[in-house]
N, C-alpha and C positions, 0 to 999 in steps of 0.2 A: 474589538471585533469578535463576533461570535464564530465559533468553530463550525466548519462545514462538516455535516454528518450525512451518511448515506447507509443504505442497507446492503449487506453482502451475505452470501451463503458461506458458512464456515466449513471446516473439514469434516464436521459431524453431520452436515446437511441442514443445519438450522440457520434461519435468517436472523442475523444479529446486526446491531448498529456499529458502524465504523466511523472514526474521525480522521479526516484528511489532515496529515501533518505537513506534507510538502508535496509539491508537484514540480518536476524538473524534466530535463531531457538528457539522454545519454545515447550516443551513436545515432542521433537523428530520430529517436523514438521517445515519445512521451511516457513518463513513468510517475506513478503515484505511490507515495509512502503514506501508510495509514495505520491506525492503531485500533485494536479490538480489546475490550476489557477481558482480562484473563483471570486466573485464580490468585488468591492471596493478595488482593489489592494491587496487582500488577497488570500491565498491559502488554499485549503482544504486538509487535510491529511487523508489518508486511510491506512488500513491494510488488507491484503489478504493472504491466503495460497498460496504457490507456488507448483503447481503440474505438473507432466509431462503428456501430452496427449498420445494417442496411437502411435503417430509418434515420441515421445521423445522430443517434444517441451515443454518448460515451459509455463504454463498458470496460471492465477490467479483464485482463487476460494474463494467465501465468507467464512468468519469465522463464524461458527455456534454454537460452544460449548461455554457455558457461562464462563468457567474458562479462556479460551483463549481470549474471548472478553474483559473481565475485565482487563486482563494483557495488551492487546493491547491498550486499552484506557489509562491506566496508562503510557505506553511507549510513546504514542502519546503526552500526556501532558508533559512528560520529553523532547521530541524533540521540542515541542513548546516553552518551557522555555529556552532551549538552543539557540533558534533562536531569542529571544527577544533582 
């Protein structure tokens, strides 16, 4: 199966390609885990809420609540361990 890719704006404001690693739910909210190519042949893994905009398109939104952030970091660590 081909990987699902999409465009995101990175922290520097550039549009880059991201690859969806996993989509799941936590506390009733949809969450996407995705990777972006980093430096030195590494990838950076991110987590964001998946929300629908006014036109019904799915968009990503920063995770802001502490409980979800802690859970997401633990989940990312698990994903990284599986990829080693």
